[in-house]
C-alpha positions as CSV (number, residue, x, y, z in Angstrom):
1,M,278.5,234.8,106.2
2,N,276.6,237.6,104.5
3,L,273.4,239.0,105.9
4,T,271.1,236.5,104.2
5,E,273.1,233.6,105.4
6,R,273.1,234.9,108.9
7,F,269.4,235.4,108.8
8,F,268.9,231.8,107.7
9,S,271.3,230.5,110.1
10,V,269.3,232.0,112.8
11,Q,266.0,231.0,111.4
12,H,267.2,227.4,111.5
13,T,267.6,227.4,115.1
14,I,264.1,228.4,115.9
15,P,261.5,225.6,116.3
16,E,258.2,225.6,114.3
17,G,255.6,227.5,116.2
18,V,258.0,230.2,117.5
19,E,257.7,233.5,115.8
20,L,260.8,235.4,114.9
21,V,260.8,239.1,115.1
22,V,263.9,240.6,113.3
23,V,265.0,243.6,115.3
24,S,266.0,246.1,112.6
25,K,266.5,249.1,114.9
26,M,269.6,251.3,113.8
27,H,269.9,249.3,110.5
28,P,269.4,250.9,107.1
29,V,266.4,250.2,104.8
30,E,268.7,248.4,102.3
31,E,269.5,245.6,104.9
32,I,265.9,245.4,106.0
33,K,264.9,245.0,102.4
34,T,267.5,242.1,102.1
35,I,265.8,240.1,104.9
36,Y,262.3,241.0,103.5
37,D,263.4,239.5,100.1
38,T,263.8,236.2,101.8
39,G,260.2,236.2,102.5
40,H,260.2,237.4,106.1
41,R,257.7,240.1,107.0
42,I,258.0,240.7,110.9
43,F,260.4,243.5,111.9
44,G,260.7,245.2,115.3
45,E,261.7,248.8,115.9
46,N,262.1,250.5,119.3
47,K,262.2,254.3,118.3
48,V,259.0,255.8,116.8
49,M,260.8,258.3,114.6
50,E,263.2,256.0,113.1
51,L,260.3,253.7,112.4
52,M,258.4,256.5,110.8
53,D,261.4,257.3,108.6
54,K,261.8,253.7,107.5
55,K,258.2,252.5,106.7
56,D,257.5,254.6,103.9
57,L,260.5,253.6,102.1
58,L,259.8,249.9,102.6
59,P,257.0,247.5,101.1
60,S,253.6,248.0,102.8
61,D,253.1,244.5,103.8
62,I,255.8,244.5,106.4
63,Q,254.3,243.8,109.8
64,W,255.9,246.5,112.2
65,Y,256.3,245.7,115.8
66,L,257.0,248.4,118.3
67,I,259.3,246.6,120.9
68,G,260.8,249.3,122.9
69,H,259.7,251.7,125.6
70,L,256.8,253.7,124.1
71,Q,256.1,257.5,125.1
72,T,252.5,258.4,125.3
73,N,253.1,261.3,123.1
74,K,254.3,259.1,120.3
75,V,251.6,256.8,120.2
76,K,249.5,258.8,117.7
77,Y,252.3,258.3,115.1
78,V,252.2,254.5,115.1
79,A,248.5,254.0,115.7
80,P,247.3,254.0,112.3
81,F,249.6,251.1,111.1
82,V,251.4,249.3,113.8
83,H,250.8,245.5,113.8
84,L,251.7,244.9,117.5
85,I,253.0,246.9,120.3
86,Q,254.9,244.7,122.5
87,S,255.8,247.2,125.3
88,V,252.8,248.2,127.0
89,D,254.3,248.9,130.5
90,S,251.6,251.0,132.3
91,P,248.0,251.7,132.5
92,R,248.6,255.2,131.2
93,L,250.1,254.0,128.1
94,A,247.3,251.4,127.6
95,A,244.8,254.2,127.8
96,E,246.6,256.4,125.3
97,I,246.9,253.5,122.7
98,D,243.2,252.8,123.2
99,K,242.3,256.5,122.6
100,Q,244.6,256.8,119.5
101,A,243.2,253.4,118.0
102,K,239.7,254.6,118.6
103,K,240.6,257.6,116.4
104,C,242.0,255.3,113.6
105,N,238.8,253.1,114.0
106,R,241.2,250.2,115.0
107,V,241.7,247.7,117.7
108,I,245.5,247.4,118.2
109,D,246.9,244.2,119.3
110,C,249.4,244.6,122.3
111,L,251.5,242.7,124.8
112,L,251.7,243.7,128.4
113,E,255.3,243.9,129.3
114,V,256.1,242.3,132.7
115,Y,258.9,243.3,134.9
116,I,260.9,240.0,135.6
117,A,264.6,241.4,135.7
118,S,266.6,242.6,138.6
119,E,267.7,245.9,136.7
120,E,266.1,249.2,137.3
121,T,266.5,250.2,133.7
122,K,263.7,247.7,132.5
123,F,260.1,248.7,132.4
124,G,256.9,246.8,133.1
125,F,254.0,245.8,135.3
126,S,254.8,243.7,138.3
127,M,252.7,240.5,138.1
128,D,250.4,241.8,140.6
129,E,249.8,245.1,138.7
130,A,249.5,243.1,135.4
131,E,246.7,240.9,137.1
132,D,244.9,244.0,138.4
133,F,245.1,245.6,135.0
134,L,243.7,242.6,133.0
135,N,240.9,242.0,135.4
136,N,239.7,245.5,136.3
137,Q,241.1,248.1,133.7
138,L,241.4,246.3,130.5
139,P,237.6,245.8,130.0
140,G,237.2,249.6,129.7
141,L,239.6,250.0,126.8
142,P,237.8,248.4,123.8
143,N,240.3,249.6,121.2
144,I,243.2,247.5,122.5
145,R,243.5,243.7,122.4
146,I,246.0,242.2,124.9
147,T,247.2,239.0,123.0
148,G,250.0,238.0,125.4
149,L,253.0,239.1,127.5
150,M,256.4,240.2,127.1
151,G,259.4,240.0,129.3
152,M,263.1,240.7,129.4
153,A,265.4,238.9,131.6
154,T,268.4,240.5,133.4
155,N,271.4,241.0,131.2
156,T,273.7,238.7,133.1
157,G,275.9,235.4,132.4
158,N,274.0,233.7,135.2
159,K,272.1,231.3,133.3
160,E,270.2,230.0,136.3
161,Q,268.9,233.5,137.0
162,V,267.8,234.0,133.6
163,K,266.0,230.6,133.6
164,R,264.2,231.5,136.9
165,E,263.0,234.9,135.4
166,F,261.8,233.2,132.1
167,K,260.1,230.5,134.1
168,S,258.3,233.0,136.4
169,L,256.7,234.7,133.4
170,A,255.9,231.6,131.6
171,E,253.9,230.3,134.7
172,F,252.1,233.6,134.9
173,Y,251.4,233.4,131.3
174,K,249.9,229.9,131.7
175,K,248.0,231.0,134.6
176,H,246.1,233.5,132.5
177,E,246.4,232.2,128.9
178,K,243.0,230.8,128.6
179,T,241.0,233.4,130.6
180,F,242.4,236.2,128.4
181,D,243.0,234.2,125.1
182,F,246.6,234.8,125.0
183,K,248.5,233.8,122.0
184,Y,252.0,235.1,122.4
185,L,254.7,234.8,125.1
186,S,257.5,237.1,123.8
187,M,260.7,236.3,125.7
188,G,264.3,236.0,124.4
189,M,266.8,238.1,122.5
190,T,270.2,237.1,120.8
191,S,271.9,236.3,123.9
192,D,269.2,234.3,125.6
193,Y,266.5,233.1,123.1
194,Q,267.3,229.5,123.3
195,Q,266.9,229.6,127.0
196,A,263.6,231.5,126.6
197,I,262.2,229.0,124.1
198,E,263.0,226.1,126.5
199,E,261.0,228.0,129.1
200,G,258.0,228.3,126.8
201,S,258.5,231.5,124.6
202,N,256.7,231.4,121.4
203,M,258.1,234.7,120.1
204,V,261.7,235.9,120.0
205,R,263.2,239.2,119.3
206,I,266.6,238.9,117.6
207,G,268.9,241.6,115.8
208,S,272.6,241.4,116.6
209,A,272.9,237.8,115.6
210,I,271.4,238.5,112.1
211,F,272.9,242.0,111.5
212,N,276.2,241.1,113.0
213,E,276.5,244.2,115.1
């Protein structure tokens, strides 16, 4: 299959109401434009400088999602245009996003990244930390809007473990969904997105299944 066929093949596996973020990191603008030409507009990048290089070479109506670990000193580069920051993993980062958003006269939509995996390489709030942040710190940050949660399961072939991790975040999401007007529960990548959807994810991040890495 060519790139367009792979994209449609993946798209057809995603139920209505689940948003697909095409993870375009490490892929050239020509390939992103091929997906864009199908009508898709939501792309995810995890490195700020790579995103900056790409965005001016591609159509302006693309909705860029920052999906990787974001360093505070890089926030100023994406604050003027980023559509959604999925990886707010600390109060310090949230405060910097709020600061830079204010300079741009924007309110930036964000997801809180919650740590659900059993891997030290992952980032995120614990559930207790996330709850404390939402209740006690978020009200002082008027230029960010937390529209939901993001989590990554352990990279393992143990499907029961992955299911437990997704389920734990889905339950936490449901607990706070109405109070904080959440819209998105972002769980699932190429290897586990179908499991994530089964547990309640309504946003998935898929790259390698489309770009055939």
